[in-house]
Each structure stands twice: as structure tokens, then as C-alpha cells.
C-alpha positions in Angstrom: 6.6 -17.6 -6.5 8.5 -14.9 -4.6 9.5 -11.5 -6.0 13.1 -12.6 -6.1 12.4 -15.7 -8.1 10.1 -13.7 -10.5 12.9 -11.2 -11.2 15.4 -13.9 -11.7 13.2 -15.6 -14.3 12.6 -12.3 -16.1 16.3 -11.7 -16.2 16.9 -15.2 -17.6 14.3 -14.5 -20.3 15.9 -11.2 -21.3 19.3 -12.8 -21.5 17.8 -15.6 -23.7 16.1 -13.1 -26.0 19.4 -11.2 -26.4 21.6 -14.3 -26.9 19.3 -15.9 -29.6 18.0 -12.7 -31.0 14.5 -13.9 -30.2 11.7 -11.3 -30.5 8.4 -11.4 -28.7 7.4 -13.4 -25.6 8.6 -16.9 -24.9 5.8 -19.4 -25.6 6.2 -23.1 -25.0 5.0 -25.0 -28.1 5.2 -28.5 -26.5 7.1 -30.6 -24.1 9.4 -33.5 -25.2 11.3 -36.1 -23.3 15.0 -36.8 -24.1 15.3 -40.3 -25.5 16.1 -42.7 -22.7 18.6 -44.5 -25.0 20.4 -41.3 -26.0 24.0 -40.5 -24.9 24.2 -37.9 -22.2 25.9 -34.8 -23.3 27.6 -32.1 -21.2 26.5 -29.1 -23.3 28.4 -25.9 -23.8 28.2 -22.6 -25.7 24.7 -22.7 -27.2 23.9 -26.4 -26.6 21.9 -27.6 -23.6 23.3 -30.4 -21.4 21.2 -33.6 -21.8 20.2 -36.2 -19.3 18.3 -39.3 -20.2 14.5 -39.0 -19.7 14.6 -35.3 -18.9 11.5 -33.3 -19.9 12.3 -30.2 -22.0 10.0 -27.3 -23.1 10.2 -26.7 -26.8 10.3 -23.0 -27.6 11.1 -23.1 -31.3 11.9 -25.5 -34.1 14.8 -23.7 -35.6 15.8 -26.2 -38.4 15.9 -29.9 -39.0 19.0 -30.4 -36.9 18.4 -28.0 -33.9 15.5 -27.3 -31.6 15.4 -24.4 -29.2 14.5 -25.8 -25.7 14.3 -24.9 -22.0 15.2 -27.4 -19.2 13.9 -27.6 -15.6 16.5 -25.0 -14.5 15.1 -22.6 -17.0 18.2 -22.7 -19.2 17.4 -22.0 -22.8 19.7 -23.5 -25.5 19.7 -25.5 -28.6 19.3 -29.3 -28.6 20.1 -31.7 -31.4 17.0 -33.2 -33.0 18.4 -36.7 -32.8 18.2 -36.6 -29.0 14.4 -36.1 -29.0 12.2 -38.8 -30.4 9.7 -37.8 -33.1 
């Protein structure tokens, strides 16, 4: 990883921590795949765009309806629990 990529990731992590008032380091709890039968969503504000079969890093289980995830482009946002199989 180059220095430029490393700094870009650090900046994205700082913005994520500020936006979601997340304290401490970002640790991936597990990885989950978006349900292949789920409807693709565009995302917006605080929700992550979903593509069928995409692998997401789970950062935090916020409540029964929302899960805080990070996608392959390192975007961190909430995802509805119905899109991820149990």
C-alpha cells in the first residue's frame, strides 16, 4: 500500500468516527454477504448502497434493524438487517 492510499484510508476512518460518533479503533467483527435475492438499493445519507452478493465487513451491530458495515470501497454506513441473512 502506498503512502497516499494509507493517508486516504486514515482520513476515511476519521470521517467515519466523526459522522457516527464512534470511539476507538475500527475493528471488523465479521464479514457477511448481501442476500442474493435482496432488492438492490441506491443508498443515501447514512445508508450503504447494496448490490446482490456483495461482501460487507460488519463493524458494529447497532440494533435489531441496523448494522454498521463497510463495503469494498471502504465506505462505512448503516445497512438494514433484512438485507443480510442470519
